[in-house]
N, CA, C and O of each residue as an XYZ file, in Angstrom:
504
protein
N     -26.634    -41.524      9.822
C     -26.294    -42.917     10.088
C     -27.547    -43.701     10.441
O     -28.495    -43.161     11.012
N     -27.537    -44.965     10.099
C     -28.638    -45.838     10.442
C     -28.056    -47.096     11.072
O     -27.025    -47.608     10.636
N     -28.723    -47.573     12.085
C     -28.281    -48.802     12.755
C     -29.089    -49.962     12.194
O     -30.306    -49.864     12.036
N     -28.400    -51.067     11.893
C     -29.029    -52.213     11.243
C     -28.885    -53.454     12.112
O     -27.807    -53.732     12.638
N     -29.976    -54.198     12.260
C     -29.961    -55.418     13.050
C     -30.641    -56.532     12.256
O     -31.830    -56.465     11.945
N     -29.847    -57.562     11.935
C     -30.386    -58.700     11.193
C     -31.012    -59.727     12.129
O     -30.646    -59.828     13.300
N     -31.961    -60.484     11.591
C     -32.570    -61.592     12.327
C     -33.089    -62.610     11.322
O     -33.183    -62.339     10.124
N     -33.426    -63.792     11.840
C     -34.033    -64.801     10.987
C     -33.107    -65.914     10.557
O     -33.534    -66.869      9.907
N     -31.839    -65.799     10.917
C     -30.915    -66.855     10.546
C     -31.128    -68.108     11.369
O     -31.847    -68.096     12.368
N     -30.499    -69.186     10.942
C     -30.607    -70.445     11.662
C     -30.374    -71.608     10.740
O     -30.308    -71.457      9.520
N     -30.250    -72.788     11.348
C     -29.969    -74.006     10.582
C     -31.163    -74.373      9.705
O     -32.310    -74.359     10.153
N     -30.874    -74.698      8.456
C     -31.916    -75.096      7.511
C     -31.384    -76.248      6.669
O     -30.185    -76.328      6.400
N     -32.265    -77.123      6.262
C     -31.877    -78.241      5.407
C     -31.775    -77.775      3.956
O     -32.468    -76.849      3.533
N     -30.914    -78.423      3.220
C     -30.801    -78.134      1.786
C     -32.170    -78.294      1.127
O     -32.904    -79.242      1.403
N     -32.493    -77.345      0.253
C     -33.796    -77.336     -0.405
C     -34.836    -76.532      0.345
O     -35.916    -76.263     -0.181
N     -34.516    -76.144      1.578
C     -35.460    -75.401      2.393
C     -35.437    -73.910      2.115
O     -34.729    -73.426      1.232
N     -36.237    -73.198      2.902
C     -36.385    -71.759      2.745
C     -36.174    -71.060      4.080
O     -36.324    -71.648      5.151
N     -35.826    -69.797      3.977
C     -35.604    -68.982      5.163
C     -35.795    -67.529      4.763
O     -35.461    -67.137      3.644
N     -36.336    -66.728      5.678
C     -36.457    -65.300      5.408
C     -35.656    -64.517      6.432
O     -35.902    -64.613      7.635
N     -34.720    -63.759      5.959
C     -33.944    -62.875      6.818
C     -34.593    -61.502      6.846
O     -35.150    -61.036      5.852
N     -34.511    -60.869      7.998
C     -35.008    -59.507      8.159
C     -33.874    -58.628      8.653
O     -32.955    -59.096      9.326
N     -33.946    -57.369      8.315
C     -32.968    -56.395      8.796
C     -33.738    -55.140      9.166
O     -34.273    -54.441      8.304
N     -33.784    -54.867     10.463
C     -34.504    -53.698     10.960
C     -33.536    -52.540     11.127
O     -32.417    -52.702     11.614
N     -33.993    -51.377     10.714
C     -33.146    -50.188     10.764
C     -33.734    -49.158     11.720
O     -34.950    -49.002     11.830
N     -32.850    -48.475     12.393
C     -33.276    -47.373     13.248
C     -33.361    -46.104     12.419
O     -32.906    -46.062     11.276
N     -33.948    -45.072     13.005
C     -33.957    -43.795     12.320
C     -35.191    -43.580     11.467
O     -35.927    -44.516     11.155
N     -35.403    -42.318     11.095
C     -36.599    -41.955     10.352
C     -36.316    -41.684      8.891
O     -37.186    -41.193      8.171
N     -35.104    -41.999      8.439
C     -34.744    -41.702      7.056
C     -34.467    -42.960      6.257
O     -33.717    -42.930      5.281
N     -35.065    -44.055      6.667
C     -34.824    -45.354      6.025
C     -35.057    -45.279      4.529
O     -34.310    -45.882      3.759
N     -36.057    -44.564      4.112
C     -36.393    -44.492      2.689
C     -35.330    -43.769      1.875
O     -35.367    -43.810      0.646
N     -34.396    -43.117      2.527
C     -33.318    -42.400      1.849
C     -32.111    -43.287      1.557
O     -31.106    -42.821      1.019
N     -32.213    -44.546      1.908
C     -31.074    -45.456      1.779
C     -31.315    -46.516      0.709
O     -32.409    -47.067      0.585
N     -30.263    -46.785     -0.057
C     -30.219    -48.001     -0.853
C     -29.724    -49.109      0.070
O     -28.929    -48.863      0.977
N     -30.195    -50.322     -0.165
C     -29.953    -51.420      0.779
C     -29.386    -52.635      0.062
O     -29.657    -52.870     -1.115
N     -28.609    -53.386      0.787
C     -28.042    -54.587      0.190
C     -27.866    -55.695      1.200
O     -27.850    -55.465      2.409
N     -27.736    -56.894      0.685
C     -27.368    -58.072      1.478
C     -26.053    -58.617      0.928
O     -25.866    -58.735     -0.283
N     -25.165    -58.939      1.831
C     -23.895    -59.561      1.505
C     -23.749    -60.803      2.388
O     -24.480    -60.970      3.364
N     -22.814    -61.657      2.039
C     -22.570    -62.830      2.865
C     -21.095    -63.155      2.876
O     -20.342    -62.780      1.978
N     -20.703    -63.866      3.923
C     -19.311    -64.300      4.046
C     -19.283    -65.716      4.562
O     -19.692    -65.995      5.689
N     -18.796    -66.606      3.722
C     -18.651    -68.005      4.103
C     -17.324    -68.187      4.843
O     -16.407    -67.382      4.678
N     -17.219    -69.234      5.652
C     -15.977    -69.469      6.388
C     -14.772    -69.531      5.452
O     -14.770    -70.288      4.482
N     -13.756    -68.736      5.748
C     -12.545    -68.745      4.950
C     -12.649    -68.032      3.618
O     -11.721    -68.081      2.811
N     -13.771    -67.371      3.381
C     -13.975    -66.707      2.098
C     -14.099    -65.198      2.281
O     -14.288    -64.705      3.392
N     -13.990    -64.482      1.174
C     -14.224    -63.043      1.182
C     -15.714    -62.759      1.255
O     -16.536    -63.583      0.854
N     -16.051    -61.590      1.767
C     -17.445    -61.172      1.766
C     -17.889    -60.967      0.318
O     -17.154    -60.392     -0.485
N     -19.085    -61.435     -0.010
C     -19.564    -61.312     -1.375
C     -20.968    -60.727     -1.425
O     -21.766    -60.877     -0.500
N     -21.234    -60.069     -2.518
C     -22.537    -59.471     -2.761
C     -23.585    -60.544     -2.993
O     -23.315    -61.570     -3.618
N     -24.797    -60.293     -2.478
C     -25.918    -61.211     -2.687
C     -27.035    -60.516     -3.479
O     -27.454    -61.001     -4.531
N     -27.508    -59.381     -2.963
C     -28.633    -58.695     -3.616
C     -28.694    -57.267     -3.108
O     -28.213    -56.963     -2.016
N     -29.294    -56.389     -3.917
C     -29.517    -55.035     -3.432
C     -30.812    -54.478     -4.012
O     -31.386    -55.010     -4.961
N     -31.245    -53.374     -3.391
C     -32.521    -52.765     -3.766
C     -32.393    -51.255     -3.645
O     -31.885    -50.740     -2.649
N     -32.854    -50.563     -4.655
C     -32.770    -49.109     -4.665
C     -33.881    -48.494     -3.827
O     -34.754    -49.196     -3.316
N     -33.836    -47.208     -3.697
C     -34.884    -46.500     -2.964
C     -36.247    -46.706     -3.630
O     -37.283    -46.729     -2.965
N     -36.222    -46.852     -4.939
C     -37.468    -47.018     -5.689
C     -37.923    -48.467     -5.747
O     -39.056    -48.755     -6.130
N     -37.028    -49.383     -5.362
C     -37.408    -50.790     -5.366
C     -36.806    -51.616     -6.486
O     -37.128    -52.795     -6.633
N     -35.934    -51.007     -7.276
C     -35.243    -51.792     -8.296
C     -34.277    -52.752     -7.612
O     -33.655    -52.407     -6.607
N     -34.157    -53.946     -8.155
C     -33.348    -54.973     -7.504
C     -32.289    -55.523     -8.448
O     -32.403    -55.425     -9.669
N     -31.261    -56.101     -7.849
C     -30.182    -56.728     -8.606
C     -29.643    -57.866     -7.759
O     -29.526    -57.751     -6.539
N     -29.313    -58.981     -8.431
C     -28.896    -60.181     -7.708
C     -27.583    -60.727     -8.241
O     -27.255    -60.576     -9.418
N     -26.850    -61.357     -7.355
C     -25.700    -62.139     -7.790
C     -26.208    -63.325     -8.599
O     -27.289    -63.849     -8.333
N     -25.432    -63.741     -9.576
C     -25.836    -64.865    -10.430
C     -26.086    -66.122     -9.615
O     -26.956    -66.925     -9.952
N     -25.332    -66.290     -8.557
C     -25.421    -67.521     -7.769
C     -26.743    -67.659     -7.024
O     -27.103    -68.760     -6.607
N     -27.475    -66.551     -6.852
C     -28.727    -66.609     -6.092
C     -29.936    -66.223     -6.934
O     -31.075    -66.331     -6.477
N     -29.695    -65.779     -8.145
C     -30.788    -65.308     -9.001
C     -31.818    -66.415     -9.202
O     -31.469    -67.553     -9.517
N     -33.081    -66.070     -9.018
C     -34.157    -67.040     -9.151
C     -34.461    -67.800     -7.875
O     -35.480    -68.487     -7.791
N     -33.597    -67.689     -6.886
C     -33.817    -68.389     -5.602
C     -34.032    -67.414     -4.453
O     -34.772    -67.716     -3.516
N     -33.401    -66.261     -4.511
C     -33.488    -65.270     -3.445
C     -34.279    -64.064     -3.945
O     -34.255    -63.727     -5.129
N     -34.979    -63.424     -3.008
C     -35.718    -62.203     -3.329
C     -35.479    -61.166     -2.235
O     -35.666    -61.440     -1.050
N     -35.065    -59.982     -2.649
C     -34.885    -58.876     -1.707
C     -36.098    -57.961     -1.807
O     -36.625    -57.724     -2.894
N     -36.531    -57.455     -0.664
C     -37.670    -56.545     -0.633
C     -37.494    -55.575      0.524
O     -36.791    -55.862      1.493
N     -38.131    -54.443      0.409
C     -38.043    -53.452      1.483
C     -39.447    -52.980      1.848
O     -40.343    -52.908      1.007
N     -39.604    -52.664      3.122
C     -40.856    -52.094      3.615
C     -40.478    -50.819      4.353
O     -40.051    -50.861      5.507
N     -40.635    -49.701      3.688
C     -40.213    -48.431      4.281
C     -41.066    -48.061      5.501
O     -40.586    -47.378      6.405
N     -42.308    -48.502      5.530
C     -43.165    -48.206      6.679
C     -42.686    -48.916      7.938
O     -42.915    -48.452      9.055
N     -42.009    -50.061      7.738
C     -41.505    -50.834      8.873
C     -39.999    -50.687      9.047
O     -39.410    -51.325      9.920
N     -39.371    -49.850      8.219
C     -37.910    -49.677      8.296
C     -37.189    -51.022      8.228
O     -36.254    -51.274      8.989
N     -37.625    -51.869      7.326
C     -37.092    -53.227      7.284
C     -36.804    -53.656      5.847
O     -37.565    -53.348      4.930
N     -35.709    -54.360      5.671
C     -35.393    -54.998      4.398
C     -35.337    -56.497      4.625
O     -34.860    -56.965      5.659
N     -35.824    -57.235      3.661
C     -35.931    -58.686      3.783
C     -35.098    -59.380      2.714
O     -34.814    -58.819      1.655
N     -34.717    -60.603      3.016
C     -34.114    -61.469      2.022
C     -34.806    -62.821      2.133
O     -34.550    -63.582      3.066
N     -35.671    -63.112      1.191
C     -36.343    -64.403      1.142
C     -35.464    -65.368      0.360
O     -35.138    -65.127     -0.802
N     -35.087    -66.456      1.006
C     -34.195    -67.419      0.396
C     -34.913    -68.756      0.251
O     -35.498    -69.258      1.211
N     -34.867    -69.322     -0.927
C     -35.480    -70.616     -1.160
C     -34.517    -71.509     -1.926
O     -33.493    -71.053     -2.435
N     -34.862    -72.785     -1.998
C     -33.998    -73.774     -2.648
C     -32.565    -73.642     -2.158
O     -31.623    -73.628     -2.950
N     -32.417    -73.547     -0.867
C     -31.092    -73.322     -0.285
C     -30.173    -74.500     -0.530
O     -30.599    -75.655     -0.564
N     -28.895    -74.177     -0.701
C     -27.858    -75.162     -0.963
C     -26.795    -75.047      0.109
O     -26.642    -73.991      0.722
N     -26.056    -76.128      0.344
C     -24.969    -76.046      1.337
C     -23.996    -74.913      1.043
O     -23.438    -74.334      1.975
N     -23.777    -74.584     -0.221
C     -22.838    -73.504     -0.539
C     -23.393    -72.129     -0.204
O     -22.673    -71.136     -0.302
N     -24.674    -72.052      0.194
C     -25.236    -70.785      0.683
C     -24.886    -70.541      2.148
O     -25.174    -69.474      2.690
N     -24.269    -71.523      2.784
C     -23.863    -71.374      4.176
C     -22.927    -70.187      4.331
O     -21.893    -70.102      3.667
N     -23.307    -69.265      5.224
C     -22.518    -68.051      5.410
C     -23.120    -67.231      6.540
O     -24.208    -67.526      7.035
N     -22.395    -66.206      6.931
C     -22.979    -65.142      7.747
C     -23.513    -64.101      6.775
O     -22.802    -63.636      5.885
N     -24.766    -63.749      6.960
C     -25.417    -62.799      6.073
C     -25.502    -61.423      6.747
O     -25.922    -61.295      7.897
N     -25.092    -60.408      5.993
C     -25.063    -59.045      6.496
C     -25.986    -58.153      5.657
O     -26.026    -58.263      4.432
N     -26.714    -57.284      6.325
C     -27.392    -56.249      5.555
C     -26.572    -54.975      5.655
O     -25.820    -54.771      6.607
N     -26.732    -54.133      4.661
C     -25.948    -52.909      4.565
C     -26.779    -51.820      3.909
O     -27.748    -52.095      3.202
N     -26.384    -50.590      4.156
C     -27.148    -49.452      3.627
C     -26.218    -48.287      3.327
O     -25.186    -48.120      3.976
N     -26.590    -47.487      2.344
C     -25.913    -46.213      2.135
C     -26.943    -45.184      1.708
O     -27.869    -45.470      0.949
N     -26.750    -43.977      2.222
C     -27.658    -42.883      1.894
C     -27.375    -42.387      0.485
O     -26.223    -42.273      0.068
N     -28.446    -42.097     -0.236
C     -28.296    -41.589     -1.592
C     -29.492    -40.714     -1.942
O     -30.611    -40.942     -1.483
N     -29.228    -39.717     -2.758
C     -30.316    -38.860     -3.220
C     -31.001    -39.459     -4.448
O     -32.078    -39.017     -4.850
N     -30.363    -40.466     -5.035
C     -30.915    -41.097     -6.226
C     -31.935    -42.162     -5.861
O     -31.710    -42.955     -4.948
N     -33.043    -42.181     -6.564
C     -34.050    -43.218     -6.343
C     -33.707    -44.501     -7.094
O     -34.286    -45.554     -6.828
N     -32.776    -44.413     -8.019
C     -32.513    -45.545     -8.910
C     -31.219    -46.293     -8.623
O     -31.097    -47.468     -8.968
N     -30.259    -45.633     -8.001
C     -28.950    -46.248     -7.879
C     -28.961    -47.445     -6.950
O     -29.615    -47.442     -5.908
N     -28.221    -48.469     -7.351
C     -27.959    -49.613     -6.505
C     -26.514    -50.006     -6.751
O     -25.932    -49.653     -7.777
N     -25.946    -50.724     -5.825
C     -24.533    -51.052     -5.941
C     -24.258    -52.435     -5.386
O     -24.776    -52.810     -4.335
N     -23.446    -53.183     -6.096
C     -22.989    -54.481     -5.615
C     -21.604    -54.393     -4.970
O     -21.026    -55.411     -4.588
N     -21.076    -53.170     -4.851
C     -19.736    -52.959     -4.292
C     -19.854    -52.651     -2.802
O     -20.442    -51.641     -2.414
N     -19.301    -53.512     -1.982
C     -19.391    -53.333     -0.530
C     -18.789    -52.004     -0.080
O     -19.182    -51.467      0.956
N     -17.852    -51.475     -0.840
C     -17.195    -50.225     -0.451
C     -18.147    -49.034     -0.510
O     -17.875    -47.991      0.086
N     -19.252    -49.181     -1.218
C     -20.226    -48.082     -1.295
C     -21.110    -48.000     -0.060
O     -21.767    -46.986      0.173
N     -21.126    -49.062      0.727
C     -22.029    -49.129      1.864
C     -21.352    -48.643      3.133
O     -20.291    -49.141      3.507
N     -21.968    -47.668      3.796
C     -21.372    -47.063      4.980
C     -21.981    -47.568      6.282
O     -21.475    -47.265      7.362
N     -23.053    -48.328      6.188
C     -23.729    -48.834      7.392
C     -23.901    -50.344      7.260
O     -24.369    -50.842      6.237
N     -23.517    -51.059      8.304
C     -23.549    -52.518      8.283
C     -24.147    -53.064      9.564
O     -23.946    -52.514     10.647
N     -24.884    -54.153      9.425
C     -25.317    -54.893     10.587
C     -24.226    -55.844     11.040
O     -23.160    -55.920     10.428
N     -24.494    -56.566     12.109
C     -23.498    -57.493     12.664
C     -23.584    -58.880     12.042
O     -22.692    -59.704     12.243
N     -24.618    -59.140     11.311
C     -24.732    -60.399     10.611
C     -25.581    -61.428     11.333
O     -25.768    -61.366     12.548
N     -26.091    -62.376     10.558
C     -26.832    -63.502     11.102
C     -26.383    -64.754     10.376
O     -26.213    -64.748      9.157
N     -26.193    -65.824     11.125
C     -25.632    -67.038     10.544
C     -26.704    -67.891      9.888
O     -27.807    -68.054     10.411
N     -26.353    -68.423      8.743
C     -27.251    -69.323      8.024
C     -26.460    -70.563      7.627
O     -25.802    -70.563      6.587
N     -26.511    -71.614      8.432
C     -25.909    -72.885      8.032
C     -26.932    -73.713      7.260
O     -28.074    -73.860      7.696
N     -26.530    -74.244      6.134
C     -27.408    -75.080      5.323
C     -26.846    -76.494      5.345
O     -25.738    -76.743      4.869
N     -27.618    -77.408      5.899
C     -27.177    -78.799      6.049
C     -27.533    -79.603      4.810
O     -28.606    -79.445      4.229
N     -26.606    -80.467      4.422
C     -26.854    -81.307      3.229
C     -27.633    -82.554      3.597
O     -27.932    -83.374      2.728
């Protein structure tokens, strides 16, 4: 198991940028595939981006070209760089992880993730 703690959320104006961080406990961080999900008020949790152990990435269409996911195994941290933010990006953002022996696998299905942070709020003002 790995414990995940998000940070970096906060109010931002439309068109602005923000970088979220997710710090993980434990010494096996590199054994996990990682993802970011979000949940807007009154909506279902949705996939945002994920990154494999090797660094392959995949994005939801709604954020492609605006968001970038990255991982730093030396710091046990995964990042989500968000730019050109829109009011519809307003949500609580969660990082998630699942252990895998594969260096290539990534998943946009929340059910595959066994470890979740508590989330960080990102309100985007118009």
